[in-house]
N, C-alpha and C positions, 0 to 999 in steps of 0.2 A: 181358620179353616174357609174355604171358598165355596158358593155355592155348586160349587160341580163335584165334589168331594163328599160323600155319606162318613157317617162314622164306621157302615159297616163295610164299606169298602176300605177305607183306611184299613178297619181291623185284620180283614184279609190280606191289603197287599203286606202286614209286618208279618205274617204268621207266615206268609211264603217269603217274604223276601230276605227276611232276620236270619233262618235255619239256613238258606241260601249262602249267607252272605258268611254266616260264623261257621260253614265247612268250607268255605274258600281260605278264610284266615285259618284254621285250623291246618289246609293244606302245605299252607307258607310255612307256617311257625314248623310243623312236619318234617317239611322237605327243605330247611333253611340252605343247608350248603347249596343247594341250586338256584334257591330262590330268590336270595338277598331280600330279607325285608328290610333291613336297613335303607337300602336302595332304594324297595319298591315303596315303601313309607314316603321318600321324598319324591316319589315319582308324582303319586299319587297328591300330595301337598301342592308340589309345585305345578300339576296342572291344572289345579283348582281355582290358583292364583292365579296362572296367566289364561286362564277359561274369565274369570270372573272381571280380573283387574285389567287385560289387554285385550282379550278377544271382543269380550263383547262389546267393551265402550268402540272398540276399531268398527267393528261390523254395525252396532248402532250408529256409527256418524257416517258410514259411508251408505246404508238405507235410506238413511235422513237426506244426507246432500243428494242422491240418486233421486227420489220420491218430489223434491223440489224443484228437482230440473225436468221431471219426466212428465208430460199431460197425460190428465190423467184417465182418456179412453185408451191410453198405451202403458197404463200401468199393473196391469195384471200380466202381460205379455213380460216384461222389464221385470220385474218382481219376478217370475217363474226361469228366468233364463240367469238372473243372479244369483237365487238356491242352487238351479244347478252347476253354475260358473264354481261359489263357494264349498258344492260338497265334493265337487271333482277334485277343487283343490287340498281339500281337508284327508282326502283321501289319498291323493298324489304324494303329500306332500314328504311324509317318512320317507318312501322310495326317492324320490329327488332328493331327499337330503344326504342318500346313503344310510341311513341305519340300518344297522342289521348285516351290511359289508362287511368282509372278511381277506385280509390281503394273500392268506393262505388258503382261500376255496375260491376262487375266480366264478365257480358255478354259483353263486349269491347275488342277485340283484347284477347280472350280468348286462342288463343294458341299459340303454340310455333313457331314463325317467323324468326327464324332464320335458325333452320334445314332444313326445308323444302328448303328454298332457296338456301343453301347452298348445297343441294345431288342436287337441279336442276343443279347449275352453276357448279358441280362436273363432271354431266352428260354430258353436254355440252364441258367443259374443254378435256373430255375423247374422244368426237367424231372427236372433232376438232384435236386433237393428232394423232388420229387413220387416219383419212382423209389426214392429212398433210401427213402423213409419208408413208403412199399409194401411194399422188399424187408423193412423191420424191423420194422413189424407185421403186416404182410398186408394183401391188398383183398381179400372177398371179393364174388362177383357175386350178386347173389339178383334171378331176371325171374319176378314172375306174374300171367299171360294167363290170360282165362278169354273164353268163349263159350256162351253159351244155346242150344242145342239143340232143333229140332223134334221129337225123338224119345224114346223112353222109355229108362231108363239102362241096361236088359237091352243093346239094340241098340247105342250111342252105345259100352260099354265094351265088350263082344264084339270092334268094328271097331277101335277104340284100341290095346285091349291086344295086341293081334297085332303084333308087331314085326313081321313080312312084311309088312304094308301101309303100314310108315311110307314108304316110299318115294312113294305116292301121295298121299301129304297133306301131306309136309314136302318143302318144294321143294330144300331145299339136300341133300336125304340121297340118293345115287344108289343106292344098291346096301344091303338085309339081309341077314344069312347066318344060319342058324342055326348055331351051333357048340359047340350042345348037341341033346338031342331034344325036340323039342316033343313037347306045349304049353306055353306059358309057365307056368313054376312058379318059387317060392324057389331059384335055384339055377344057373336057367335064363342061358344066352349067349348075346348075339348079336351079329356082326361086323357093323361097319356102314362105309360109303363115304360121306364128304359132303364137301361144297365150305362153308367158310367165310370174309368177308374174303378171298379170292379164290385159297383155299389148301385144299388139297386135302387133307382127313385120314382115316385109316384107324383106327380104334376099336373095342374090344370095349366092351359093357354088360354087365352080372350084375344080374339082380334080386333086389335083396337085401327086399322087404316086397310081400305082395300080398294085399287082400281080395276075391276078385273081385265087381265089379259098384261096387268105393269105390275103391279104390287101389291105384296099383302105382308102386312106387318101383325106379329103376334108377339102376347107378353102374358108373363107369370112373374111375379112377386112372392113366389112359395119357397121354402128351401132355403140354404146357404147360399144359395146361387141365383139372385133374381133374375131370368134372363128375357132378352128381346131379341125376334127372330124375324126376317124379315128377307122374304123371297122379290125379287124385283126380273121380269123377264124384256128382253128387245130384240129386236127382230133383226139378224148378222146377214145380210145378205140374203138371196132368193130362197125360201124355205128353211133358213138356221134359225137358229135363237140362242143369244146368249141369257142363259140365268145366272144369278149372282144369289148367293147364299151368304148371308151376314148375320151373325149371333155377338152381341152384346149383351154387355153384365156389369157390373157391380159385386165380386163377394164379400158376403157377411161373416165377422169371427175370425177364426185362426183361417177359413178356407182361403183368408187373402194370403198367406202365405204362398200357398200353392199355387196362387193365380198365373206366372209365367209356365208351369208346367200344363196348367187344366188349357191355357190358351194352346199351347203345343200340340196337346191331348185332340181338341177340338179341331185344329188343322187338320189333321192326318186323317180323322172319321169323317170330317167334311169333304175332304175329297174322295174318300172312298164312296162316300153315299154320291155324292155327284155323278161318278162316273159309273154308278148302278144306276142310278135316274137313267141318266143318257142311254143306256143300254137298252132300258126295259122302254123309253119311248121310242128308240129308233127302231126297235125290234116288232113293237106293235104294231098288226094288219093299220094300214092307212084308209 
């Protein structure tokens, strides 16, 4: 007896399980004409033999080989994918093999039960491979968006560099609160509450670089998606400004799998936000 099973637990299990098994055996014997006890017994014994002498060694060998060829950081992802594919194969096998089909009744198993599970297994394998590769190599999201604003650099930079203005022009930022004394300077910290891809995010940015009227760099190491945000401003002709917004980060954990989707969503959001910033600054009284 191992350390995880108590005598009381074993007794309870036997007290509940044995009557259920005896009731099942009784039903098989009473309805022998329909249940075919001899064939059922052969199937049960055969299933046990196949499980212990074929399935377990094959699965064990495959798992051992897969583990040896998988880097340690990627093993949890690969193991989860392998379990998912294995479970799908076990469920799909009776249907793919045609058990229960009848030539006289075409409504039984009327579809192709090989292609669907094969496609599903392929999708699981592909997602697993992408996630494993991302876990080993890391995936960086780097989104750059620009807008030209019909206002001088000084005006645009003064408005955009003030973190408390962020909720006005960022659609997904609900609030921005100083966590240090204003005004903005290197070392300043600002706490943000935002929404992204349906999730509520609370994080703090720290200003790590500031050249007034030229560049502002903020960085956070919190959450599953550490991010660095850079604003740059440069004159674009007489009284006009080109503002560049760059978001760069390396997702952590399983968030790596969704990095391409995150980048696309971020690019769309940044375009909307910069357009809103342009409207606000251009419509403000000179």
